[in-house]
N, C-alpha and C positions, 0 to 999 in steps of 0.2 A: 632705585629701579624696581618696578613692580613686576611680579610674575604670577601667573595663575597657580592656584593650589595644585600640587602634583597628586592627582586623584589615586592612582594605583599605589604609590608609595605611602601615602597617608592612610589608605585602607590597610595595607600590610602592617604599618606601624601600630595601628590600633588593635589588630586582632591576632597576629600570627603567634603571639606568646600566650594566647588565651583559648586556643582551640585544642581539640583532641585529634582531629584528622586534618592536617595541613595540605589539603588538596588544592591550595592556591600557590604552593611552592613552585618556583620556575627553574630552579637548578636541578640538574641531574643529581640524584641522591648524594649528598655531600660525603666526602671521604675523610677519614682521619689520617694523620701522618703514619701511624702504625700500619694501617691498611694500604696506604700508598706505597710504602717501602716493600711490603710483602707482595703486593700486586706486581710491582716493577721488577723485583728481584726473583720472583718465581716460587718462593717458599717462605715459610715463617722464619726459619733459621737464617736464611740469606737476608731476609728483610730486616731482622734485628741487627745483624752485623752491619748492613749498609746504613741503617738508622744511627747506630752508635758512632760509626765513622763520620757520618754527616754532622751529627751534633757535636762531637768532640772537636772537629775542625772549626765549626762555626763558633762554638763557645770560646775559642781562643782568640777570636777576632775582636778588635776594638770597634765599638759601635759608633762609627763615623757616619757621615752622610752617604758614603759609598760612591759608586759611579753615578754622577749627577744625571747623565743621559741614559743610564741603564746598564745593568750588569751584562757584560759581553756574552756570557753563556745564555742568559735570558733572551737577549736580542737575537742570538743565533737560533735559539729554539723557535722564536716567532717566525723568523725567516723561513724555516723549514715547513711552515704551513702554507706558503705561497710559492709561486713559480719564479718571480723576478725581483722579489723584495730583498734588500740588503740592510744590514744593521743601521746604516746612516739614514734610512727611511723611517725608522721606528721611533716613536716617542712613548715611553711608559707613563701611565697615569694611575690614579686611584680608581680602579674599576672602569667598566665601559661607561658608566654614568659620568665619571670624571672626564673621560675622553670625549664623549658627546658634548659636554658643557664646554670643554676647552676648544674644540673644533668650531662649534656653532657661534660661540661668543667672539671668536677670532675672525670668522668669515663674515658674520652678519652685522650690518650697520643700519641706522635709521634710513628708511626710504628704499632699502634693497627689496628686490622681489625674490621670494623663496617659494618653491613648490614642494609640498610634502604629501605623504599618503595618510590615510586613515581607514580602518583602525590600525594603530601602531603605538609604539612607546611615546608617551606624551612629550618627552624632551624634543623630539624631532619637529614639532610645530610650536610648542610653547616657548622654547628658548629663542628662536628667531623672532617671535612676537615680542618677547621681552626686550630684545635688542632694537626694536622699532621697525623691523622689516614688515612688509606686506606679505602675508602668507596665503597662498591659494592651496586648497586641499583637493587631491585626487582621491575620491572615495573608492576603495576597493570593493568590488561587488561579489556577493556570495555566489551568484550565478556563474561568475568567471573563476570561481575557487580562489578569490582574493588575489589574483595575479594582476600585475601592472599592465595596463593597456598603453602601449607606447604612443599610439596615435592621440589618445586623450591627453597623455602627459605632454606631448608636444604642443597641443592646443593651449593648455594651461600656461605653458612657459612663455608664450608670446614672444616679444622681441627684446625683453629686458630682464629675463630671469638671470639671477646670479648664482643661486644654490638650489640644487635638487636633492631632497632627502628621501632615502629609501631604506626600508628595514627588510633584510633578506638573510635567513628565513624570517618570516613575519611573526611578530608578537602582537596580538594574541592568537592568530589564526593557524600558524604553522605552515603557511603557504611557502613554497620554494620555487624561485624563478629558475627557468631553464637557461642553458647557455645562450640559446637564440634570443630569449627575452632580455637577458642581461646585455647582450650585444646591441639589441634594439634601443635599450635605455642609454647605453653609451653613445650611440649615434645621435640621439636627441640632445644629450648634454654637449657633445662635440659641435653639433650644428649651432647651438646657442653660446658656445664657449663658456659653459657654466661649470661650476664646481659640482661634482657628483659625490655626495656623502652617503656611504652605505654603512648602516649599523648591522654588523655581521656577528653579533654576539652568539647566535646559535649555529653559525656556519660549521660544517662537518658533522653535525648531529642529524644525520639523514635517516630516513626509514629504509630506503633502498640503498644497499651498499654500493651500487653502481651509479647512484644519482650524481648529477653534476654539481660540483661545489666550487666552481671557479670564483674568482673575485675580480671586480672591476679594477683593482689596483694593478692587476697584470694586463689590463687592456687599455687604460686611458690615463694620460699624464695628469689630468686634473681630477682624478679620483682621490678621495680620502676615505679610508675605511677604519672602522672601529670594532674592537672585540675585547675579550677579557678572559680571565681564568675561571669565571664563575659558573656559567651554564654548562658548557661542554665538558670542562675539566673538573667540575665538582668541588671547586675551591674558592667559594665566595669569601671565605674568612680571611684569605690573604690580601683581599682588596687590591687586586692588580688588573689593570687593563692596558690598552695601548691604542694609539692612532697611528696611521701610516700615511705618509705623503711622499711623493717623489719630487715635489716642487720645492726648490731650495729656499725661495723667499717665504713661502708659506711655512716651511719648517722653522725658519728663523722667527717668524711671527708667533708660531705656536709655542716655541721654547721661551720667547720673551714673555708671553702671557703666563706661561707656566711658572716662571720665576717669581711671579707675584703671589701665587697661591699654593705651590707644591714644593718647589726646589728639587726634591728627589723622592723616589719611592723607598720602601723599607728594605734594608739589607736582607733580613731573614725571608721576607716575602719573595724577593727576587731569586734567592737561592732555591727555595722550595719550588717555585715555578720553573726555574731552569732544569731542575731534576725531573719534574713531571714531563716537561716537553722533550727532554732527552729520551724519555721512555713513552712517547706519545702513542705508539701503537697499542701498548698494553692498556693505557687509560681509555683510549677511544673504544677499544673492544668492550670494556666494561660499560661505558656510556651507551654504546649501541645496543648492547644486550638489554639494558634497563629500559630504554625508550621503546624498543621494538616489542618486548614482551608486554610492557604496560599499555602501549597503545592498543594492542589486541584486546586487552581486558576492557579498556575504555570503549572500544568499538562495540563489543558484545553488550556492554551495559546500555549504551545509547540505543542500540537496536532493540533492546528489551523494554525500553521506556516509551510509551506511546506519546507522551507530551514533549519529548526532546528530539532535536535534530542537530546535525553538524556536518561540516565538510571535513572529511578525514584529513588530519595534518600530514604533510609530506616531509616535515622536518621539525626540529626543535623539541620542546617539552610541553607546549601549551596547546589547548584546543578551545575554540569559541563555540560553546554549546548553547543553543537557543531553546527556550521553553515557551509554551503557549498559554501559560497561566496569566490572568489579568492582575499582575502585581509588579510593582516597580522593582528593578533588580537590586537596589540597595536594601529595600525592605525585605525582599526575598532572602538575600544573603545574611543580613543581620539576624532575622528571625531564625534562620537555619543554624547559624553558628551558636546562637544562644540556647537553642533547644536540643540540638544533636551533637554539637561540637565539631561539625564539618565546616571547614573554611574553604570557600572559593572566592573569586574576585568578581564584583558586579560588572556586568557588561557596560553599564553606563559610565564606568571609569574610562572606557574606550569610545564613548559616544555610540554604543551599540545597545539599545534598550532590549529588554526581555531576553537577556542572555547572561551567561556567566563564563569566565575564563577558568578552565580547569588545568591544573598542573599535574600531569599524569606520571611524572618521573620522580615524585617526592619520596618514593621508597624503592629499595632494590628487591623487595619481596612483593610480588603481585597480589598476594593475599591481603597485605596492608592496604593497597589501593582498593581492592574489593570492599574492604570494611568501610573505607571512607565513602565510596560510591553508594554502599548500602545505606549509610547514614543520610545521604542526600535523598535517596529513594524514600526512606522513612519520613523525611520531612515533606516530600511532595505528596505523600499519601494524605497528609493533614490538610492539603489544599483542595482535595477532591470532594 
């Protein structure tokens, strides 16, 4: 079975270990276990005590497959992020990438009609295509701040749509759908009796503390949502994600597919995730601080550069920044990382020419972001 090259991931594979300033990083600045325990327990001494107790207990355990369908404490932690989700609705996976792959390969078959958005994470249209589905694309418009137009979505769905794929908050643009917009999308999916797949890997990582962060899983029986411990929770290294469905048959089918490729997630990973989610307020506070202070730095920088423009992100960790130089985005980004050490992601990896995706949460110190942005500026001066 053939699939298109995964442009974003192949770009990161090639360059993220060879750069000086990783302004392409999409996770909120990654946390160590020592930092996690100190943050959640409130002090260095309490953190060390909690860490020692955690490790002593875990080190005494036999390294079995563990709970095949998920550590109960981990599942309860996930349920606390939603309004109506129960542990029996959650299926753990290896990251959100594993969850998207599981959901889309389970739902999509040859001849199915799928509607997805663009720009977005490539999985949401390339995996259905790999499965033989006919994929129609709803192009998100800069003029609409990359928000989904429910009327245009409805028109694309036609009479035969099976799956609708949405990324909220959106990667790479940082657009965040409002409650009204989400409900309008749910109405479209319900009208067509379609599955509604939401990649919510950046959910809760909002710029406005009062911003709406509801999920369609709390609104629609045929919603399927995906997320992970990577972006919001700063723990990409534990490789944990999840998908959620309230449909019993789909749950059975997802677990059946998962038996062939996963069996279970890691014992240690799920224990760490359960601990973090049990202290979610402390971790979220850290993440909000990082993305909010750093986005202000990014905004000031874009405003100071006459060749750049962007729509200010409403959520997430990424921004799609356009430039007006007459140079291909891959050439732009390769030349820049080779000459200055500053790494960003080419906009063409998202089918958006003359742009770059910037990950502005790659450091918890705004000065480090400023240094990376200054390196980009230095490269741009060579183009003038």
